[in-house]
MOPAC internal coordinates of N, CA, C and O (Angstrom, degrees):
PM7 1SCF
backbone

  N    0.0000 0     0.00 0     0.00 0    0    0    0
  C    1.3651 1     0.00 0     0.00 0    1    0    0
  C    1.5799 1   111.66 1     0.00 0    2    1    0
  O    1.2310 1   121.55 1  -159.96 1    3    2    1
  N    1.3073 1   114.64 1    20.04 1    3    2    1
  C    1.4128 1   117.12 1   179.00 1    5    3    2
  C    1.4697 1   114.89 1   -67.69 1    6    5    3
  O    1.2310 1   120.08 1   -42.85 1    7    6    5
  N    1.2789 1   117.44 1   137.15 1    7    6    5
  C    1.4334 1   120.66 1   176.57 1    9    7    6
  C    1.5034 1   114.16 1   103.44 1   10    9    7
  O    1.2310 1   119.21 1  -177.99 1   11   10    9
  N    1.3294 1   119.11 1     2.01 1   11   10    9
  C    1.4746 1   122.37 1  -176.32 1   13   11   10
  C    1.5239 1   108.99 1   -66.81 1   14   13   11
  O    1.2310 1   120.20 1   136.20 1   15   14   13
  N    1.2948 1   117.22 1   -43.80 1   15   14   13
  C    1.4850 1   119.91 1   176.16 1   17   15   14
  C    1.5476 1   116.30 1   -61.43 1   18   17   15
  O    1.2310 1   123.02 1   137.97 1   19   18   17
  N    1.3407 1   111.82 1   -42.03 1   19   18   17
  C    1.5114 1   114.69 1   174.10 1   21   19   18
  C    1.4971 1   112.36 1   -65.07 1   22   21   19
  O    1.2310 1   121.04 1   139.49 1   23   22   21
  N    1.3130 1   115.61 1   -40.51 1   23   22   21
  C    1.4844 1   118.79 1   175.54 1   25   23   22
  C    1.4540 1   112.19 1   -54.73 1   26   25   23
  O    1.2310 1   119.73 1   136.52 1   27   26   25
  N    1.3023 1   118.12 1   -43.48 1   27   26   25
  C    1.5199 1   122.91 1  -175.64 1   29   27   26
  C    1.5954 1   106.48 1   -69.17 1   30   29   27
  O    1.2310 1   122.02 1   135.27 1   31   30   29
  N    1.3227 1   113.73 1   -44.73 1   31   30   29
  C    1.5068 1   116.10 1  -175.65 1   33   31   30
  C    1.5509 1   107.89 1   -62.65 1   34   33   31
  O    1.2310 1   117.64 1   137.80 1   35   34   33
  N    1.3118 1   122.09 1   -42.20 1   35   34   33
  C    1.4331 1   122.77 1  -179.46 1   37   35   34
  C    1.5338 1   111.42 1   -58.72 1   38   37   35
  O    1.2310 1   120.82 1   152.89 1   39   38   37
  N    1.2875 1   116.04 1   -27.11 1   39   38   37
  C    1.5410 1   122.65 1   178.16 1   41   39   38
  C    1.5096 1   116.97 1   -95.99 1   42   41   39
  O    1.2310 1   123.79 1  -174.55 1   43   42   41
  N    1.3523 1   110.33 1     5.45 1   43   42   41
  C    1.4579 1   116.51 1   175.98 1   45   43   42
  C    1.5556 1   111.28 1    77.71 1   46   45   43
  O    1.2310 1   119.79 1  -159.07 1   47   46   45
  N    1.3066 1   118.01 1    20.93 1   47   46   45
  C    1.4694 1   124.30 1   178.55 1   49   47   46
  C    1.5414 1   113.22 1   -98.58 1   50   49   47
  O    1.2310 1   120.41 1   -10.27 1   51   50   49
  N    1.2549 1   116.81 1   169.73 1   51   50   49
  C    1.4451 1   119.35 1   173.07 1   53   51   50
  C    1.5211 1   108.15 1   -79.97 1   54   53   51
  O    1.2310 1   119.49 1   -33.80 1   55   54   53
  N    1.3814 1   118.58 1   146.20 1   55   54   53
  C    1.4420 1   125.31 1  -178.46 1   57   55   54
  C    1.5481 1   110.16 1   -48.18 1   58   57   55
  O    1.2310 1   119.55 1   135.49 1   59   58   57
  N    1.3793 1   118.47 1   -44.51 1   59   58   57
  C    1.4388 1   121.23 1  -175.55 1   61   59   58
  C    1.5839 1   109.83 1   -62.42 1   62   61   59
  O    1.2310 1   121.11 1   151.56 1   63   62   61
  N    1.2237 1   115.49 1   -28.44 1   63   62   61
  C    1.5201 1   117.15 1   177.77 1   65   63   62
  C    1.5686 1   111.57 1   -69.81 1   66   65   63
  O    1.2310 1   121.54 1   150.98 1   67   66   65
  N    1.3400 1   114.67 1   -29.02 1   67   66   65
  C    1.4527 1   118.54 1   172.01 1   69   67   66
  C    1.5003 1   110.00 1   -68.62 1   70   69   67
  O    1.2310 1   119.32 1   139.69 1   71   70   69
  N    1.2640 1   118.90 1   -40.31 1   71   70   69
  C    1.4682 1   123.91 1  -179.81 1   73   71   70
  C    1.5764 1   108.54 1   -66.67 1   74   73   71
  O    1.2310 1   120.64 1   138.72 1   75   74   73
  N    1.2782 1   116.38 1   -41.28 1   75   74   73
  C    1.4619 1   118.37 1   177.70 1   77   75   74
  C    1.5439 1   109.40 1   -66.60 1   78   77   75
  O    1.2310 1   118.84 1   144.14 1   79   78   77
  N    1.2584 1   119.81 1   -35.86 1   79   78   77
  C    1.4780 1   120.83 1   178.76 1   81   79   78
  C    1.5594 1   107.71 1   -68.52 1   82   81   79
  O    1.2310 1   120.29 1   144.91 1   83   82   81
  N    1.3460 1   117.06 1   -35.09 1   83   82   81
  C    1.4480 1   117.46 1   177.10 1   85   83   82
  C    1.4936 1   116.97 1   -64.50 1   86   85   83
  O    1.2310 1   121.55 1   148.61 1   87   86   85
  N    1.3654 1   114.65 1   -31.39 1   87   86   85
  C    1.4271 1   122.13 1   176.98 1   89   87   86
  C    1.5024 1   108.67 1   -66.65 1   90   89   87
  O    1.2310 1   120.95 1   134.52 1   91   90   89
  N    1.3552 1   115.78 1   -45.48 1   91   90   89
  C    1.4730 1   121.32 1  -179.32 1   93   91   90
  C    1.5289 1   109.31 1   -63.79 1   94   93   91
  O    1.2310 1   120.15 1   136.55 1   95   94   93
  N    1.3202 1   117.32 1   -43.45 1   95   94   93
  C    1.4969 1   119.90 1  -175.74 1   97   95   94
  C    1.5051 1   111.91 1   -65.86 1   98   97   95
  O    1.2310 1   119.61 1   154.83 1   99   98   97
  N    1.2991 1   118.34 1   -25.17 1   99   98   97
  C    1.4814 1   123.64 1   178.96 1  101   99   98
  C    1.5110 1   110.00 1   -54.84 1  102  101   99
  O    1.2310 1   120.19 1   146.29 1  103  102  101
  N    1.3258 1   117.25 1   -33.71 1  103  102  101
  C    1.5458 1   120.44 1  -178.35 1  105  103  102
  C    1.4321 1   110.53 1   -87.31 1  106  105  103
  O    1.2310 1   116.18 1   177.54 1  107  106  105
  N    1.3086 1   124.87 1    -2.46 1  107  106  105
  C    1.3965 1   125.45 1  -178.45 1  109  107  106
  C    1.5433 1   112.20 1   -93.75 1  110  109  107
  O    1.2310 1   120.20 1    59.75 1  111  110  109
  N    1.3551 1   117.22 1  -120.25 1  111  110  109
  C    1.4260 1   121.34 1   179.97 1  113  111  110
  C    1.5708 1   115.91 1   -62.42 1  114  113  111
  O    1.2310 1   122.02 1   165.17 1  115  114  113
  N    1.3390 1   113.75 1   -14.83 1  115  114  113
  C    1.5000 1   117.87 1  -178.11 1  117  115  114
  C    1.5821 1   110.21 1   -90.34 1  118  117  115
  O    1.2310 1   120.62 1   172.33 1  119  118  117
  N    1.2787 1   116.42 1    -7.67 1  119  118  117
  C    1.5097 1   119.50 1  -177.53 1  121  119  118
  C    1.5729 1   108.44 1   -74.91 1  122  121  119
  O    1.2310 1   119.35 1   -40.57 1  123  122  121
  N    1.3202 1   118.84 1   139.43 1  123  122  121
  C    1.4500 1   118.26 1   177.91 1  125  123  122
  C    1.4586 1   111.42 1   -71.29 1  126  125  123
  O    1.2310 1   118.31 1   -30.98 1  127  126  125
  N    1.2813 1   120.82 1   149.02 1  127  126  125
  C    1.4647 1   121.71 1   174.94 1  129  127  126
  C    1.4995 1   114.48 1   -65.00 1  130  129  127
  O    1.2310 1   121.03 1   -40.48 1  131  130  129
  N    1.3759 1   115.63 1   139.52 1  131  130  129
  C    1.5132 1   118.16 1  -176.70 1  133  131  130
  C    1.5887 1   110.30 1   -59.53 1  134  133  131
  O    1.2310 1   118.60 1   160.26 1  135  134  133
  N    1.2272 1   120.27 1   -19.74 1  135  134  133
  C    1.4730 1   121.68 1   178.78 1  137  135  134
  C    1.4704 1   112.60 1   -65.94 1  138  137  135
  O    1.2310 1   120.44 1   156.77 1  139  138  137
  N    1.3161 1   116.77 1   -23.23 1  139  138  137
  C    1.4408 1   120.60 1   179.78 1  141  139  138
  C    1.5139 1   111.96 1   -70.14 1  142  141  139
  O    1.2310 1   119.98 1   156.52 1  143  142  141
  N    1.3873 1   117.64 1   -23.48 1  143  142  141
  C    1.4529 1   119.32 1   178.73 1  145  143  142
  C    1.5594 1   113.28 1    50.65 1  146  145  143
  O    1.2310 1   121.49 1  -132.03 1  147  146  145
  N    1.2655 1   114.75 1    47.97 1  147  146  145
  C    1.4970 1   119.31 1   178.74 1  149  147  146
  C    1.4836 1   111.42 1   -69.13 1  150  149  147
  O    1.2310 1   119.69 1   -45.52 1  151  150  149
  N    1.3072 1   118.21 1   134.48 1  151  150  149
  C    1.3720 1   122.85 1   171.72 1  153  151  150
  C    1.5473 1   112.23 1   -79.91 1  154  153  151
  O    1.2310 1   121.14 1   141.81 1  155  154  153
  N    1.3284 1   115.42 1   -38.19 1  155  154  153
  C    1.4426 1   120.60 1  -179.15 1  157  155  154
  C    1.5434 1   109.10 1  -134.90 1  158  157  155
  O    1.2310 1   118.84 1   -31.59 1  159  158  157
  N    1.2744 1   119.81 1   148.41 1  159  158  157
  C    1.3884 1   125.59 1   174.14 1  161  159  158
  C    1.5217 1   110.34 1  -136.37 1  162  161  159
  O    1.2310 1   117.39 1   -57.58 1  163  162  161
  N    1.3177 1   122.57 1   122.42 1  163  162  161
  C    1.3789 1   125.11 1  -179.76 1  165  163  162
  C    1.5559 1   110.02 1   -98.52 1  166  165  163
  O    1.2310 1   121.69 1   -53.02 1  167  166  165
  N    1.2872 1   114.36 1   126.98 1  167  166  165
  C    1.4598 1   118.73 1  -178.58 1  169  167  166
  C    1.5593 1   105.16 1  -119.23 1  170  169  167
  O    1.2310 1   119.27 1   -54.52 1  171  170  169
  N    1.3415 1   119.01 1   125.48 1  171  170  169
  C    1.4250 1   124.01 1   176.36 1  173  171  170
  C    1.5655 1   106.94 1   -63.94 1  174  173  171
  O    1.2310 1   120.95 1   -50.86 1  175  174  173
  N    1.3228 1   115.78 1   129.14 1  175  174  173
  C    1.4590 1   116.41 1  -176.42 1  177  175  174
  C    1.5539 1   110.20 1  -119.77 1  178  177  175
  O    1.2310 1   118.89 1   140.76 1  179  178  177
  N    1.3020 1   119.72 1   -39.24 1  179  178  177
  C    1.4210 1   122.67 1  -169.33 1  181  179  178
  C    1.5484 1   112.10 1  -158.07 1  182  181  179
  O    1.2310 1   120.70 1   -37.96 1  183  182  181
  N    1.2891 1   116.26 1   142.04 1  183  182  181
  C    1.4857 1   118.24 1   178.28 1  185  183  182
  C    1.4810 1   107.77 1  -116.90 1  186  185  183
  O    1.2310 1   120.54 1   -11.24 1  187  186  185
  N    1.3399 1   116.57 1   168.76 1  187  186  185
  C    1.4075 1   121.19 1   178.59 1  189  187  186
  C    1.5835 1   108.87 1   -64.03 1  190  189  187
  O    1.2310 1   119.36 1   147.73 1  191  190  189
  N    1.3134 1   118.82 1   -32.27 1  191  190  189
  C    1.4018 1   121.79 1   177.79 1  193  191  190
  C    1.6053 1   111.65 1   -62.87 1  194  193  191
  O    1.2310 1   121.39 1   146.37 1  195  194  193
  N    1.3901 1   114.95 1   -33.63 1  195  194  193
  C    1.4364 1   117.99 1   178.63 1  197  195  194
  C    1.6627 1   111.74 1   -62.48 1  198  197  195
  O    1.2310 1   122.30 1   153.17 1  199  198  197
  N    1.3037 1   113.20 1   -26.83 1  199  198  197
  C    1.4482 1   116.27 1  -178.29 1  201  199  198
  C    1.5275 1   112.61 1   -71.58 1  202  201  199
  O    1.2310 1   118.21 1   174.26 1  203  202  201
  N    1.3182 1   121.02 1    -5.74 1  203  202  201
  C    1.3751 1   127.79 1   175.24 1  205  203  202
  C    1.5489 1   114.52 1   -89.44 1  206  205  203
  O    1.2310 1   121.14 1   175.91 1  207  206  205
  N    1.2495 1   115.42 1    -4.09 1  207  206  205
  C    1.4588 1   123.24 1   177.48 1  209  207  206
  C    1.4959 1   106.95 1   -71.89 1  210  209  207
  O    1.2310 1   121.57 1   -11.24 1  211  210  209
  N    1.4132 1   114.60 1   168.76 1  211  210  209
  C    1.4104 1   118.77 1   178.23 1  213  211  210
  C    1.6094 1   110.54 1   -58.16 1  214  213  211
  O    1.2310 1   121.50 1   -39.92 1  215  214  213
  N    1.3480 1   114.74 1   140.08 1  215  214  213
  C    1.4127 1   120.20 1  -177.43 1  217  215  214
  C    1.5418 1   116.50 1   -49.98 1  218  217  215
  O    1.2310 1   121.34 1   142.97 1  219  218  217
  N    1.3107 1   115.04 1   -37.03 1  219  218  217
  C    1.4915 1   119.83 1   177.17 1  221  219  218
  C    1.5125 1   110.77 1   -61.61 1  222  221  219
  O    1.2310 1   119.98 1   135.75 1  223  222  221
  N    1.2977 1   117.64 1   -44.25 1  223  222  221
  C    1.4669 1   120.57 1  -179.36 1  225  223  222
  C    1.5973 1   109.10 1   -69.44 1  226  225  223
  O    1.2310 1   120.54 1   136.10 1  227  226  225
  N    1.2406 1   116.57 1   -43.90 1  227  226  225
  C    1.5288 1   118.39 1   178.39 1  229  227  226
  C    1.5445 1   109.10 1   -58.87 1  230  229  227
  O    1.2310 1   119.77 1   136.90 1  231  230  229
  N    1.2968 1   118.05 1   -43.10 1  231  230  229
  C    1.4706 1   121.85 1   179.90 1  233  231  230
  C    1.5342 1   109.52 1   -61.82 1  234  233  231
  O    1.2310 1   121.92 1   138.46 1  235  234  233
  N    1.3532 1   113.93 1   -41.54 1  235  234  233
  C    1.4649 1   117.23 1  -176.44 1  237  235  234
  C    1.5514 1   111.22 1   -68.52 1  238  237  235
  O    1.2310 1   123.00 1   146.30 1  239  238  237
  N    1.3378 1   111.86 1   -33.70 1  239  238  237
  C    1.4914 1   115.98 1   177.63 1  241  239  238
  C    1.4703 1   112.88 1   -65.21 1  242  241  239
  O    1.2310 1   119.76 1   139.48 1  243  242  241
  N    1.3718 1   118.07 1   -40.52 1  243  242  241
  C    1.4540 1   123.03 1  -177.81 1  245  243  242
  C    1.5836 1   104.49 1   -72.66 1  246  245  243
  O    1.2310 1   118.95 1   145.97 1  247  246  245
  N    1.3540 1   119.61 1   -34.03 1  247  246  245
  C    1.5228 1   116.85 1   176.40 1  249  247  246
  C    1.4863 1   108.93 1   -66.21 1  250  249  247
  O    1.2310 1   118.07 1   143.83 1  251  250  249
  N    1.2909 1   121.28 1   -36.17 1  251  250  249
  C    1.4713 1   122.58 1   178.24 1  253  251  250
  C    1.4681 1   110.64 1   -65.79 1  254  253  251
  O    1.2310 1   119.90 1   137.39 1  255  254  253
  N    1.3516 1   117.79 1   -42.61 1  255  254  253
  C    1.4919 1   120.50 1   179.98 1  257  255  254
  C    1.5238 1   111.13 1   -65.57 1  258  257  255
  O    1.2310 1   119.03 1   141.78 1  259  258  257
  N    1.3756 1   119.45 1   -38.22 1  259  258  257
  C    1.4861 1   123.52 1   177.16 1  261  259  258
  C    1.5448 1   105.52 1   -63.64 1  262  261  259
  O    1.2310 1   117.95 1   134.24 1  263  262  261
  N    1.2458 1   121.50 1   -45.76 1  263  262  261
  C    1.4502 1   120.50 1  -175.27 1  265  263  262
  C    1.5477 1   111.32 1   -69.77 1  266  265  263
  O    1.2310 1   118.78 1   144.13 1  267  266  265
  N    1.2300 1   119.93 1   -35.87 1  267  266  265
  C    1.3990 1   130.22 1   170.45 1  269  267  266
  C    1.5072 1   110.72 1   -51.30 1  270  269  267
  O    1.2310 1   119.72 1   126.73 1  271  270  269
  N    1.3205 1   118.14 1   -53.27 1  271  270  269
  C    1.4602 1   127.86 1   178.26 1  273  271  270
  C    1.4617 1   108.24 1   -63.12 1  274  273  271
  O    1.2310 1   118.87 1   126.82 1  275  274  273
  N    1.2838 1   119.76 1   -53.18 1  275  274  273
  C    1.4330 1   122.36 1  -178.44 1  277  275  274
  C    1.4781 1   114.81 1   -53.68 1  278  277  275
  O    1.2310 1   119.93 1   148.37 1  279  278  277
  N    1.3605 1   117.74 1   -31.63 1  279  278  277
  C    1.4438 1   123.57 1   178.04 1  281  279  278
  C    1.4435 1   114.00 1   -74.13 1  282  281  279
  O    1.2310 1   120.75 1   178.21 1  283  282  281
  N    1.3522 1   116.18 1    -1.79 1  283  282  281
  C    1.4652 1   120.58 1  -179.27 1  285  283  282
  C    1.5121 1   116.58 1    81.21 1  286  285  283
  O    1.2310 1   119.37 1  -156.98 1  287  286  285
  N    1.2793 1   118.81 1    23.02 1  287  286  285
  C    1.4583 1   119.39 1   174.67 1  289  287  286
  C    1.4463 1   112.81 1   -81.96 1  290  289  287
  O    1.2310 1   120.10 1   180.00 1  291  290  289

């Protein structure tokens, strides 16, 4: 999901809006086909480099991750 913040900035949006769009896109063309019958799917969410971003953005990223998990993804 690298590039979501830059995607948002190019469109005049806040970086967090890009991260939110990335979460939504994960369920679209990035979702594995049901016929694969996967038991587990690993999705890269955060790197240690991401923790060097402004505290507000890091907090928002963790909020998005918590919401994503709560929704049963």
